[in-house]
PDB file of N, CA, C and O in Angstrom, chain B, residues numbered from 101:
ATOM      1  N   UNK B 101     -71.093 -25.537 -14.884  1.00  0.00           N
ATOM      2  CA  UNK B 101     -71.911 -24.149 -14.667  1.00  0.00           C
ATOM      3  C   UNK B 101     -71.632 -23.957 -13.725  1.00  0.00           C
ATOM      4  O   UNK B 101     -72.797 -23.979 -13.329  1.00  0.00           O
ATOM      5  N   UNK B 102     -71.074 -23.750 -12.827  1.00  0.00           N
ATOM      6  CA  UNK B 102     -70.942 -22.301 -11.302  1.00  0.00           C
ATOM      7  C   UNK B 102     -69.409 -21.399 -11.837  1.00  0.00           C
ATOM      8  O   UNK B 102     -69.182 -20.202 -11.656  1.00  0.00           O
ATOM      9  N   UNK B 103     -68.235 -22.738 -12.744  1.00  0.00           N
ATOM     10  CA  UNK B 103     -67.317 -21.531 -12.846  1.00  0.00           C
ATOM     11  C   UNK B 103     -67.757 -21.082 -13.595  1.00  0.00           C
ATOM     12  O   UNK B 103     -67.322 -19.937 -13.724  1.00  0.00           O
ATOM     13  N   UNK B 104     -68.629 -21.386 -14.423  1.00  0.00           N
ATOM     14  CA  UNK B 104     -68.833 -20.261 -15.648  1.00  0.00           C
ATOM     15  C   UNK B 104     -69.764 -18.995 -15.076  1.00  0.00           C
ATOM     16  O   UNK B 104     -69.900 -17.991 -15.775  1.00  0.00           O
ATOM     17  N   UNK B 105     -70.304 -19.087 -13.956  1.00  0.00           N
ATOM     18  CA  UNK B 105     -70.291 -17.520 -13.409  1.00  0.00           C
ATOM     19  C   UNK B 105     -69.376 -17.674 -13.010  1.00  0.00           C
ATOM     20  O   UNK B 105     -68.496 -17.452 -13.842  1.00  0.00           O
ATOM     21  N   UNK B 106     -68.789 -18.156 -11.487  1.00  0.00           N
ATOM     22  CA  UNK B 106     -67.594 -17.505 -11.298  1.00  0.00           C
ATOM     23  C   UNK B 106     -66.606 -16.492 -12.840  1.00  0.00           C
ATOM     24  O   UNK B 106     -65.832 -15.542 -12.951  1.00  0.00           O
ATOM     25  N   UNK B 107     -66.882 -16.886 -13.186  1.00  0.00           N
ATOM     26  CA  UNK B 107     -65.637 -16.497 -14.432  1.00  0.00           C
ATOM     27  C   UNK B 107     -66.306 -15.435 -14.954  1.00  0.00           C
ATOM     28  O   UNK B 107     -65.518 -14.498 -15.084  1.00  0.00           O
ATOM     29  N   UNK B 108     -67.814 -15.057 -15.444  1.00  0.00           N
ATOM     30  CA  UNK B 108     -68.441 -14.395 -16.025  1.00  0.00           C
ATOM     31  C   UNK B 108     -67.954 -13.119 -15.076  1.00  0.00           C
ATOM     32  O   UNK B 108     -67.030 -12.448 -15.536  1.00  0.00           O
ATOM     33  N   UNK B 109     -68.421 -12.788 -13.981  1.00  0.00           N
ATOM     34  CA  UNK B 109     -68.635 -12.724 -12.465  1.00  0.00           C
ATOM     35  C   UNK B 109     -66.823 -11.531 -12.294  1.00  0.00           C
ATOM     36  O   UNK B 109     -66.588 -10.333 -12.139  1.00  0.00           O
ATOM     37  N   UNK B 110     -66.133 -12.587 -12.422  1.00  0.00           N
ATOM     38  CA  UNK B 110     -64.452 -12.350 -12.679  1.00  0.00           C
ATOM     39  C   UNK B 110     -64.438 -11.382 -14.072  1.00  0.00           C
ATOM     40  O   UNK B 110     -63.472 -10.634 -14.218  1.00  0.00           O
ATOM     41  N   UNK B 111     -65.154 -11.392 -14.756  1.00  0.00           N
ATOM     42  CA  UNK B 111     -65.010 -11.255 -15.905  1.00  0.00           C
ATOM     43  C   UNK B 111     -65.374  -9.317 -16.033  1.00  0.00           C
ATOM     44  O   UNK B 111     -64.704  -8.457 -16.605  1.00  0.00           O
ATOM     45  N   UNK B 112     -66.461  -9.200 -15.381  1.00  0.00           N
ATOM     46  CA  UNK B 112     -67.337  -7.772 -14.863  1.00  0.00           C
ATOM     47  C   UNK B 112     -66.417  -7.062 -14.416  1.00  0.00           C
ATOM     48  O   UNK B 112     -65.934  -5.988 -14.774  1.00  0.00           O
ATOM     49  N   UNK B 113     -66.121  -8.085 -13.212  1.00  0.00           N
ATOM     50  CA  UNK B 113     -64.870  -6.949 -12.048  1.00  0.00           C
ATOM     51  C   UNK B 113     -63.952  -6.378 -12.280  1.00  0.00           C
ATOM     52  O   UNK B 113     -63.494  -5.276 -11.978  1.00  0.00           O
ATOM     53  N   UNK B 114     -63.408  -7.940 -13.389  1.00  0.00           N
ATOM     54  CA  UNK B 114     -62.107  -6.794 -14.098  1.00  0.00           C
ATOM     55  C   UNK B 114     -62.384  -5.463 -14.473  1.00  0.00           C
ATOM     56  O   UNK B 114     -61.912  -4.438 -13.980  1.00  0.00           O
ATOM     57  N   UNK B 115     -63.617  -5.636 -15.870  1.00  0.00           N
ATOM     58  CA  UNK B 115     -63.677  -4.537 -16.558  1.00  0.00           C
ATOM     59  C   UNK B 115     -64.341  -3.240 -15.406  1.00  0.00           C
ATOM     60  O   UNK B 115     -64.244  -2.037 -15.648  1.00  0.00           O
ATOM     61  N   UNK B 116     -64.822  -3.659 -14.500  1.00  0.00           N
ATOM     62  CA  UNK B 116     -65.522  -2.488 -13.324  1.00  0.00           C
ATOM     63  C   UNK B 116     -63.678  -1.955 -12.751  1.00  0.00           C
ATOM     64  O   UNK B 116     -63.157  -0.844 -12.851  1.00  0.00           O
ATOM     65  N   UNK B 117     -63.269  -2.865 -12.344  1.00  0.00           N
ATOM     66  CA  UNK B 117     -62.106  -2.433 -11.418  1.00  0.00           C
ATOM     67  C   UNK B 117     -61.212  -1.497 -12.592  1.00  0.00           C
ATOM     68  O   UNK B 117     -61.089  -0.293 -12.367  1.00  0.00           O
ATOM     69  N   UNK B 118     -60.721  -1.972 -13.594  1.00  0.00           N
ATOM     70  CA  UNK B 118     -59.631  -1.179 -15.071  1.00  0.00           C
ATOM     71  C   UNK B 118     -60.873   0.006 -14.921  1.00  0.00           C
ATOM     72  O   UNK B 118     -60.574   0.989 -14.243  1.00  0.00           O
ATOM     73  N   UNK B 119     -62.162  -0.040 -15.483  1.00  0.00           N
ATOM     74  CA  UNK B 119     -62.529   1.353 -15.945  1.00  0.00           C
ATOM     75  C   UNK B 119     -62.108   2.519 -14.786  1.00  0.00           C
ATOM     76  O   UNK B 119     -61.761   3.697 -14.870  1.00  0.00           O
ATOM     77  N   UNK B 120     -62.246   1.901 -14.050  1.00  0.00           N
ATOM     78  CA  UNK B 120     -62.040   3.006 -12.820  1.00  0.00           C
ATOM     79  C   UNK B 120     -60.745   3.397 -13.110  1.00  0.00           C
ATOM     80  O   UNK B 120     -60.444   4.226 -13.969  1.00  0.00           O
ATOM     81  N   UNK B 121     -59.700   2.578 -12.126  1.00  0.00           N
ATOM     82  CA  UNK B 121     -57.802   2.614 -12.546  1.00  0.00           C
ATOM     83  C   UNK B 121     -57.404   3.726 -13.791  1.00  0.00           C
ATOM     84  O   UNK B 121     -56.599   4.655 -13.726  1.00  0.00           O
ATOM     85  N   UNK B 122     -58.371   3.240 -15.100  1.00  0.00           N
ATOM     86  CA  UNK B 122     -57.999   3.953 -16.064  1.00  0.00           C
ATOM     87  C   UNK B 122     -58.644   6.139 -15.902  1.00  0.00           C
ATOM     88  O   UNK B 122     -57.976   7.094 -16.297  1.00  0.00           O
ATOM     89  N   UNK B 123     -60.020   6.203 -15.231  1.00  0.00           N
ATOM     90  CA  UNK B 123     -60.199   6.462 -14.936  1.00  0.00           C
ATOM     91  C   UNK B 123     -59.284   7.869 -14.789  1.00  0.00           C
ATOM     92  O   UNK B 123     -59.039   8.928 -15.368  1.00  0.00           O
ATOM     93  N   UNK B 124     -58.970   7.107 -13.612  1.00  0.00           N
ATOM     94  CA  UNK B 124     -57.784   8.008 -12.386  1.00  0.00           C
ATOM     95  C   UNK B 124     -56.300   7.839 -13.164  1.00  0.00           C
ATOM     96  O   UNK B 124     -55.312   8.506 -12.858  1.00  0.00           O
ATOM     97  N   UNK B 125     -56.305   7.649 -13.364  1.00  0.00           N
ATOM     98  CA  UNK B 125     -55.226   7.592 -14.013  1.00  0.00           C
ATOM     99  C   UNK B 125     -55.119   8.422 -15.227  1.00  0.00           C
ATOM    100  O   UNK B 125     -53.949   8.637 -15.544  1.00  0.00           O
ATOM    101  N   UNK B 126     -55.935   8.905 -15.933  1.00  0.00           N
ATOM    102  CA  UNK B 126     -56.224   9.687 -16.668  1.00  0.00           C
ATOM    103  C   UNK B 126     -56.612  10.708 -16.348  1.00  0.00           C
ATOM    104  O   UNK B 126     -56.272  11.577 -17.150  1.00  0.00           O
ATOM    105  N   UNK B 127     -57.578  11.312 -14.977  1.00  0.00           N
ATOM    106  CA  UNK B 127     -57.354  12.376 -14.419  1.00  0.00           C
ATOM    107  C   UNK B 127     -56.294  13.333 -13.862  1.00  0.00           C
ATOM    108  O   UNK B 127     -56.222  14.552 -13.713  1.00  0.00           O
ATOM    109  N   UNK B 128     -55.223  11.914 -13.530  1.00  0.00           N
ATOM    110  CA  UNK B 128     -53.207  12.231 -12.610  1.00  0.00           C
ATOM    111  C   UNK B 128     -53.184  12.739 -13.849  1.00  0.00           C
ATOM    112  O   UNK B 128     -53.886  13.748 -13.913  1.00  0.00           O
ATOM    113  N   UNK B 129     -52.667  12.456 -14.854  1.00  0.00           N
ATOM    114  CA  UNK B 129     -52.492  13.037 -15.593  1.00  0.00           C
ATOM    115  C   UNK B 129     -52.404  14.273 -16.607  1.00  0.00           C
ATOM    116  O   UNK B 129     -51.527  14.907 -17.193  1.00  0.00           O
ATOM    117  N   UNK B 130     -54.223  14.262 -16.453  1.00  0.00           N
ATOM    118  CA  UNK B 130     -54.890  15.502 -17.250  1.00  0.00           C
ATOM    119  C   UNK B 130     -54.848  17.196 -15.968  1.00  0.00           C
ATOM    120  O   UNK B 130     -55.209  18.356 -16.163  1.00  0.00           O
ATOM    121  N   UNK B 131     -54.186  16.453 -14.664  1.00  0.00           N
ATOM    122  CA  UNK B 131     -54.120  17.762 -13.727  1.00  0.00           C
ATOM    123  C   UNK B 131     -52.653  18.017 -13.985  1.00  0.00           C
ATOM    124  O   UNK B 131     -52.172  19.145 -14.086  1.00  0.00           O
ATOM    125  N   UNK B 132     -51.859  16.690 -14.102  1.00  0.00           N
ATOM    126  CA  UNK B 132     -50.197  17.132 -14.667  1.00  0.00           C
ATOM    127  C   UNK B 132     -50.233  18.233 -15.329  1.00  0.00           C
ATOM    128  O   UNK B 132     -49.920  19.367 -14.965  1.00  0.00           O
ATOM    129  N   UNK B 133     -50.909  17.588 -17.027  1.00  0.00           N
ATOM    130  CA  UNK B 133     -51.355  18.724 -18.473  1.00  0.00           C
ATOM    131  C   UNK B 133     -51.218  19.935 -17.435  1.00  0.00           C
ATOM    132  O   UNK B 133     -50.252  20.671 -17.231  1.00  0.00           O
ATOM    133  N   UNK B 134     -52.562  19.912 -16.806  1.00  0.00           N
ATOM    134  CA  UNK B 134     -52.803  21.541 -16.948  1.00  0.00           C
ATOM    135  C   UNK B 134     -52.474  22.300 -15.998  1.00  0.00           C
ATOM    136  O   UNK B 134     -53.085  23.337 -15.741  1.00  0.00           O
ATOM    137  N   UNK B 135     -51.179  21.764 -15.175  1.00  0.00           N
ATOM    138  CA  UNK B 135     -50.115  22.150 -14.148  1.00  0.00           C
ATOM    139  C   UNK B 135     -49.508  22.601 -14.455  1.00  0.00           C
ATOM    140  O   UNK B 135     -49.113  23.643 -13.931  1.00  0.00           O
ATOM    141  N   UNK B 136     -48.946  21.993 -15.732  1.00  0.00           N
ATOM    142  CA  UNK B 136     -47.660  22.220 -16.191  1.00  0.00           C
ATOM    143  C   UNK B 136     -48.463  23.615 -17.593  1.00  0.00           C
ATOM    144  O   UNK B 136     -47.678  24.128 -18.390  1.00  0.00           O
ATOM    145  N   UNK B 137     -49.576  23.893 -17.626  1.00  0.00           N
ATOM    146  CA  UNK B 137     -49.343  24.968 -19.056  1.00  0.00           C
ATOM    147  C   UNK B 137     -50.242  25.788 -17.873  1.00  0.00           C
ATOM    148  O   UNK B 137     -50.292  26.902 -18.395  1.00  0.00           O
ATOM    149  N   UNK B 138     -50.999  25.909 -16.566  1.00  0.00           N
ATOM    150  CA  UNK B 138     -50.732  27.340 -15.691  1.00  0.00           C
ATOM    151  C   UNK B 138     -49.103  27.957 -15.267  1.00  0.00           C
ATOM    152  O   UNK B 138     -48.668  29.108 -15.306  1.00  0.00           O
ATOM    153  N   UNK B 139     -48.417  26.602 -14.839  1.00  0.00           N
ATOM    154  CA  UNK B 139     -46.879  27.398 -14.781  1.00  0.00           C
ATOM    155  C   UNK B 139     -46.065  27.974 -15.781  1.00  0.00           C
ATOM    156  O   UNK B 139     -45.313  28.921 -15.550  1.00  0.00           O
ATOM    157  N   UNK B 140     -46.229  27.270 -17.220  1.00  0.00           N
ATOM    158  CA  UNK B 140     -45.626  27.364 -18.565  1.00  0.00           C
ATOM    159  C   UNK B 140     -46.653  29.343 -18.964  1.00  0.00           C
ATOM    160  O   UNK B 140     -46.057  30.209 -19.604  1.00  0.00           O
ATOM    161  N   UNK B 141     -47.794  29.527 -18.537  1.00  0.00           N
ATOM    162  CA  UNK B 141     -49.062  30.735 -18.393  1.00  0.00           C
ATOM    163  C   UNK B 141     -48.587  31.723 -18.051  1.00  0.00           C
ATOM    164  O   UNK B 141     -48.386  32.646 -18.840  1.00  0.00           O
ATOM    165  N   UNK B 142     -48.071  31.813 -15.868  1.00  0.00           N
ATOM    166  CA  UNK B 142     -47.468  32.115 -15.304  1.00  0.00           C
ATOM    167  C   UNK B 142     -46.126  32.630 -15.474  1.00  0.00           C
ATOM    168  O   UNK B 142     -45.916  33.634 -14.793  1.00  0.00           O
ATOM    169  N   UNK B 143     -45.002  32.173 -16.299  1.00  0.00           N
ATOM    170  CA  UNK B 143     -43.645  32.221 -16.362  1.00  0.00           C
ATOM    171  C   UNK B 143     -43.610  33.780 -17.307  1.00  0.00           C
ATOM    172  O   UNK B 143     -43.064  34.858 -17.071  1.00  0.00           O
ATOM    173  N   UNK B 144     -44.768  33.121 -18.858  1.00  0.00           N
ATOM    174  CA  UNK B 144     -44.455  34.154 -19.355  1.00  0.00           C
ATOM    175  C   UNK B 144     -45.550  35.041 -18.945  1.00  0.00           C
ATOM    176  O   UNK B 144     -45.314  36.038 -19.629  1.00  0.00           O
ATOM    177  N   UNK B 145     -46.340  35.237 -18.427  1.00  0.00           N
ATOM    178  CA  UNK B 145     -47.396  36.698 -17.389  1.00  0.00           C
ATOM    179  C   UNK B 145     -45.946  37.628 -16.976  1.00  0.00           C
ATOM    180  O   UNK B 145     -45.559  38.596 -17.630  1.00  0.00           O
ATOM    181  N   UNK B 146     -45.303  37.108 -15.804  1.00  0.00           N
ATOM    182  CA  UNK B 146     -45.106  37.120 -14.944  1.00  0.00           C
ATOM    183  C   UNK B 146     -43.567  37.739 -15.977  1.00  0.00           C
ATOM    184  O   UNK B 146     -42.867  38.671 -15.581  1.00  0.00           O
ATOM    185  N   UNK B 147     -43.443  37.375 -16.609  1.00  0.00           N
ATOM    186  CA  UNK B 147     -41.897  38.401 -17.243  1.00  0.00           C
ATOM    187  C   UNK B 147     -42.448  39.466 -18.133  1.00  0.00           C
ATOM    188  O   UNK B 147     -41.611  40.193 -18.669  1.00  0.00           O
ATOM    189  N   UNK B 148     -43.864  39.710 -18.414  1.00  0.00           N
ATOM    190  CA  UNK B 148     -44.766  40.474 -19.260  1.00  0.00           C
ATOM    191  C   UNK B 148     -44.440  41.536 -18.330  1.00  0.00           C
ATOM    192  O   UNK B 148     -43.726  42.538 -18.290  1.00  0.00           O
ATOM    193  N   UNK B 149     -45.549  40.680 -17.341  1.00  0.00           N
ATOM    194  CA  UNK B 149     -45.767  42.362 -16.223  1.00  0.00           C
ATOM    195  C   UNK B 149     -44.250  42.909 -15.666  1.00  0.00           C
ATOM    196  O   UNK B 149     -44.131  44.047 -15.212  1.00  0.00           O
ATOM    197  N   UNK B 150     -43.075  41.934 -15.758  1.00  0.00           N
ATOM    198  CA  UNK B 150     -41.659  42.354 -14.667  1.00  0.00           C
ATOM    199  C   UNK B 150     -40.846  43.498 -15.888  1.00  0.00           C
ATOM    200  O   UNK B 150     -40.167  44.419 -15.433  1.00  0.00           O
ATOM    201  N   UNK B 151     -41.021  43.299 -17.690  1.00  0.00           N
ATOM    202  CA  UNK B 151     -41.314  44.303 -18.762  1.00  0.00           C
ATOM    203  C   UNK B 151     -41.728  45.208 -18.698  1.00  0.00           C
ATOM    204  O   UNK B 151     -40.946  46.088 -18.340  1.00  0.00           O
ATOM    205  N   UNK B 152     -43.004  45.588 -18.944  1.00  0.00           N
ATOM    206  CA  UNK B 152     -43.817  46.526 -18.411  1.00  0.00           C
ATOM    207  C   UNK B 152     -43.829  47.195 -17.440  1.00  0.00           C
ATOM    208  O   UNK B 152     -44.060  48.378 -17.689  1.00  0.00           O
ATOM    209  N   UNK B 153     -43.611  46.858 -15.950  1.00  0.00           N
ATOM    210  CA  UNK B 153     -43.106  47.456 -15.064  1.00  0.00           C
ATOM    211  C   UNK B 153     -41.519  48.097 -15.014  1.00  0.00           C
ATOM    212  O   UNK B 153     -41.099  49.165 -14.567  1.00  0.00           O
ATOM    213  N   UNK B 154     -41.047  47.306 -15.472  1.00  0.00           N
ATOM    214  CA  UNK B 154     -39.302  48.311 -15.669  1.00  0.00           C
ATOM    215  C   UNK B 154     -39.871  48.889 -16.486  1.00  0.00           C
ATOM    216  O   UNK B 154     -39.643  49.980 -15.965  1.00  0.00           O
ATOM    217  N   UNK B 155     -40.640  49.237 -17.655  1.00  0.00           N
ATOM    218  CA  UNK B 155     -40.396  50.445 -18.025  1.00  0.00           C
ATOM    219  C   UNK B 155     -40.732  51.281 -17.661  1.00  0.00           C
ATOM    220  O   UNK B 155     -39.997  52.261 -17.787  1.00  0.00           O
ATOM    221  N   UNK B 156     -42.023  51.446 -16.987  1.00  0.00           N
ATOM    222  CA  UNK B 156     -42.551  52.204 -16.101  1.00  0.00           C
ATOM    223  C   UNK B 156     -41.291  53.218 -15.631  1.00  0.00           C
ATOM    224  O   UNK B 156     -40.959  54.313 -16.087  1.00  0.00           O
ATOM    225  N   UNK B 157     -40.789  52.507 -14.663  1.00  0.00           N
ATOM    226  CA  UNK B 157     -39.350  52.642 -13.488  1.00  0.00           C
ATOM    227  C   UNK B 157     -38.836  52.989 -14.268  1.00  0.00           C
ATOM    228  O   UNK B 157     -38.519  54.043 -13.717  1.00  0.00           O
ATOM    229  N   UNK B 158     -38.066  53.117 -15.918  1.00  0.00           N
ATOM    230  CA  UNK B 158     -37.479  53.178 -16.338  1.00  0.00           C
ATOM    231  C   UNK B 158     -37.673  54.897 -16.851  1.00  0.00           C
ATOM    232  O   UNK B 158     -36.940  55.798 -17.257  1.00  0.00           O
ATOM    233  N   UNK B 159     -39.231  54.683 -16.526  1.00  0.00           N
ATOM    234  CA  UNK B 159     -39.704  56.304 -17.585  1.00  0.00           C
ATOM    235  C   UNK B 159     -39.669  56.789 -16.193  1.00  0.00           C
ATOM    236  O   UNK B 159     -38.463  56.953 -16.010  1.00  0.00           O
ATOM    237  N   UNK B 160     -40.186  57.069 -15.262  1.00  0.00           N
ATOM    238  CA  UNK B 160     -40.149  57.437 -14.200  1.00  0.00           C
ATOM    239  C   UNK B 160     -38.299  57.951 -13.255  1.00  0.00           C
ATOM    240  O   UNK B 160     -38.235  58.635 -12.234  1.00  0.00           O
ATOM    241  N   UNK B 161     -37.392  57.511 -13.821  1.00  0.00           N
ATOM    242  CA  UNK B 161     -36.128  57.409 -13.134  1.00  0.00           C
ATOM    243  C   UNK B 161     -36.308  58.886 -14.645  1.00  0.00           C
ATOM    244  O   UNK B 161     -36.242  60.096 -14.432  1.00  0.00           O
ATOM    245  N   UNK B 162     -36.456  58.438 -15.567  1.00  0.00           N
ATOM    246  CA  UNK B 162     -35.618  59.214 -17.063  1.00  0.00           C
ATOM    247  C   UNK B 162     -36.402  60.816 -16.358  1.00  0.00           C
ATOM    248  O   UNK B 162     -35.662  61.763 -16.094  1.00  0.00           O
ATOM    249  N   UNK B 163     -38.183  60.927 -16.089  1.00  0.00           N
ATOM    250  CA  UNK B 163     -38.756  62.012 -15.877  1.00  0.00           C
ATOM    251  C   UNK B 163     -37.632  62.685 -14.511  1.00  0.00           C
ATOM    252  O   UNK B 163     -37.184  63.760 -14.911  1.00  0.00           O
ATOM    253  N   UNK B 164     -37.291  62.470 -13.605  1.00  0.00           N
ATOM    254  CA  UNK B 164     -37.236  63.115 -12.446  1.00  0.00           C
ATOM    255  C   UNK B 164     -35.820  63.117 -12.147  1.00  0.00           C
ATOM    256  O   UNK B 164     -35.407  63.648 -11.117  1.00  0.00           O
TER     257      UNK B 164
END
């Protein structure tokens, strides 16, 4: 009987530990995905601003 109790407690502990490990892994993966999305958006915004400011600089040179 006591061996069955230890098996049940071991299964419960395994499920609880696995729950936290999976939660941690998904949090890290989501952080990496979010970081990649932010990097892509930052690069797009950088090139848009660069092209927009570059045209504004070209206009000033033409007007001068």
